[in-house]
N, C-alpha and C positions, 0 to 999 in steps of 0.2 A: 385485457389483466393489466393491472398496475406494474411498474417501475420507479423503484430505486435505485440511484447513481450516489456510491460510496467511494470519497474520494480520500486519498493516501495523501493527507495534505499536504507536509513534510518534501515529498516526493515530486509532489508538483509546484509546488516554492520554490525549492533550490533548482528546478531545470529552469524558472524563467529567473531565479536570480542569480544566476551562469553567465548567460546571455542577453538577457534584455538590458542596453543602454541607458533607459531613464534616466533622468535625470527630477529633481521638484527644485521651487523657485530657490532653493538657498543651496544650492549644488551639489543635495545627497541621492546617493543611488534610491531611484526606488523602482526598479524595473522588476525586483520579485514581485511586487504586489499588485504591480500593470500587468506584467505578463500572467501571474494568474487568474485576474479578473476575465481576463481576455479568453485565457483558454475556460475557465468556467462556461462562458457564454458559446464557445464551443460545444463544449459539452453538452449544453443545456437544447442548442439546436439541433447537435445534432440525434437526442435520444428523445426528446422531450419527457421526462419523469415527472413521476408524481412527488417525488422529494429527494433531495440532498441532500446529504451528508458529508462532511468534512470532518475527518478523523486526523488528531492531532496526538504526536507521542510528546509525553508526560514528562514532566524534569523528573529525570534520572530516570527515564523509561528502559534503559540499556542493564539496569544494574541487577533483576534479578536473573539474566540468561549470563551474565557477568559471572555470577556468583557460580554456574553451570558451568562456564569455560572461562577464566581468565581472556584468553585471547580474544574471546568476541567482539568483533569491531573494531579491536585493537590496529594501530598502525595504518589507520585512513590519511590518506593525501589529503589536507586543507582544500578547502573549496579555493578555487581563484578566478576572479571574472573573466571570463572569456571577452577579453578586448583591453583594446592598448590603452584608450585614453582615457582608462582609470588607474589611478595609483593607490592602493589601501594597504598599510602596514596591514599583519592578521591582526591583532589589535582592535583596529578600527574597522575593519569587513566583520570582524564578531558582533561590534557593536551598529553598525550599520544593519547587520542580519538581522538583528533582534527586535533594532525600531521597527523595521519593514516589516515583521511577521505579525507585532503586534500590531501594525497599521491594519494589515490585512486584514484581522482578526475584526477588527473596528468596521470595517469595511462591512463582515458576511453579517456582523451582528446587527445590522440594518436589513440585511436581507430574509426570503425566507429560505432558510438553508439550516440545519440542525449542525451545532460544532460539538465535540464530543475532545473531553484533555483530560487524562487522569493522572495525577503525581506516581511514579515508578511503573507505568504504563506504557507500554510500545504502543503505534497506530495499530502494527499489525493482528495484536490481539483484539482490541476494539472491531475493526474491520471483520474477523474472525468469529465474533461475540454477533454484532450484526447481523451477517449472514445468514448464521443461525437464529435469530430470533424469532421469536413468536408473531409477532407483530408482519412479518414480513414473510413466512410461511408460505403463502402463495403468490409473493408478489415475482416478479423478475427481477434481480439481481445485477447493477454492472459494477466491477471493479476499475478504477480510473487509476492505476499505478504502472510504473515499468518493473518494479519488483518480482522476480518471477517466486520469492515464498509463498506467494497468491496461488500458484498454479496447482497448489492442493484442495483451493478452498473452489473451483470450478466444479458445476453439476448441471443439472438438465435447467436449472432454472438460474444458474451463478457464471455470469464471462467475467472475463478482463481483457480491459484494452491497454493497451501497453503505448501510452502516446509516444514514446520518442523511438519505436520501433514501428508505429504505425500497425500496429498487430492485433487482432479482434483473435483471443485466446477461449477456445469454448473445447468440449470436451474430446470431440471428431478431431479436434488440430492439436492435441497431446498424444491423444491414440496414434494419430499419424506420423508427426513428428518425431516422437519420443516412443513412444509402443508401452505408453505406460499410466496407466489410469491415475485419475487425480486423487484416488483412496489411495494409493500407493507412494503416489510423488513424495512426500515426504520421509520416507523412507528409502527411496532412490536417493534423495539428495541427500542424508543421511551418509550413504554408503559414496558418493561423489563427492560430497565436500562441497563450502561456497567463499569461492576466494574473497566476494565483497564484504561478506561477515567476520573474514580472517577465519575459516573453522573445515580443515583440515580433512579431509575423505579417507579413505581407503588409496593408498598408491596406486596408478597406472586401471583403475576401475574408475571408468566417468560413464556418463548416460547412455554412451553409446554403447559399451560393453554391457550395460543392464540391456539394454534395448535387442541385443543380439542373442543374449545368454541367461536371463530370464525372464522367457515370452510369461509366464504366468503372472505379473509383473501387470500386463493389459487387462487382467482382468478384473471387476470389480469388487469382489473379492479383496479385504481389508488383509494384507499380511503383516505379522509383526516383525521385529527386529529377529526374534528366537526365532521364528517358524525360516526366515530368509537364511539362518547361519545354520540351522537344522538343515536342511536342502542343500547350504555347502557341506556340510559335512558327510551326508549320506549320498554326493554322486560317484557312481562307481566309473568311472575314469574323470576325475578332477584337475580340470584347468587350472592356471596359475590363478585367474580371477576370484576360481573357488576358493584355494587356500587362503589365499589375501583376506578375503572377507572374512574365513572364518579366524583365521589370526588376529583379526582388528574388533572383535565381540565389542569390547567396551568402547572403541571411536565408533562404533554404528548404532548402538546404545543411546552413547550419551548426546554425540549431535541430532539424533531424531527428538530425544525429549527440548533439548533447546528450539530445532524448527518446525514442529509439530502445532498446527494452529486449531488441530482438531478439537483440542480440548483446552478454549481459549485462558492464560495465565491472568486470571483477574479473581480480587477474592471477590468475595458475597456484597461488600458497600459496592466495589465498583461498578459490578454489574445492576445493581440498584439503581446508580446513578445513572448509567445508559438508560434503563429500562422509564428511568421518568424525563429522560430526553425525549424519548422518542415515541412513549406512549401520551405523555402531553403537549405533544409537537402543536403549537398555533401560529402559522403560517403568516410575517408582516413584513412587510414591503414598505420604508421607506425610501420616498428616493430622493424627495427632499435633502435629506440628509444624507447619503450618497452626494448626492451633486456638491452637495458643502465641501465634503470631503476629496471630491476628485480635481475642484476649482485650489482647494486648499493646496493638492500636493501637484498643481500646475498643469491637470489633466482634466481641464473641462471640456476639449476639444474631441475626446475619446466616444467614439460610438459605439453605447451600449444595448441599443434599442432592442435590437434582439432578446436581451439578455433581460430587461424592463418589459416589456412583453408577456415572457414566457413568467416571471413573479406577478405578475398580475393575474395572469389565470389563473395560479395558484392560490391567489388571495380570496379571485373571487371567487372560484371552486370551494372554498373553503366556509366562504361564508353559507353558500346556499344550504 
């Protein structure tokens, strides 16, 4: 069975950007780019996918959800290099981050990797659409991201690898740890809230409470916010958690619309653009161009042999 690896590009890039101290010959930080390439090599070596897709957040990607809730992703602390030898002011950091991001995309353009980016669309929606794409219907799918938003996309043929936690998340993992089926994980998080995205949930009702008091969320059946609230209102001896959820119907419903990825927030043209990218993908590998980029960035000695071998295999398979 074929396998596609779908990488949350910004999530992987920022992880390297923060911790990797590599500099180029001009004294610019280039660690985000270098670290991403090393992580990509590791992902390819450990999973041997037939295709790799890197999904990027587009310009203004958060705007659609921010229209639903003005607090969405507000108040996030700015990224800071996790090392003492580098001192950049906030403006310099933003300039360098943008430079590294563009540079990384230049590298990936020379590799048999599909890149997707759409203005006013978050990578989450693109990844959700790709997981459901007709082309990959019978493929095994692996999402690479530390973002818990993707728990809801896990299925019999879709897993999530969380690099920071070094955890492989499948359906059994979610049921064992949280007692919640992937089909109902967006609903559960709509109740619990999401601190990382600044979305407040129902007070004092977390995932642990949902696991202990709402066992039906472990079922494969998809439950709606309305059904959950009806259940809370009909309990013969309601507890505080039941009352709180029933009193916060609007919070649960609004959070669910923002968090759910079962129906990706994509326009017709957005879907058409993604379709073209994946259906017409012709893997090309230009080692010479990659080598030139590496030497220009002072990374000529970096060992990417495992990555190159996998790229050659993909290119040769495609030619047959």
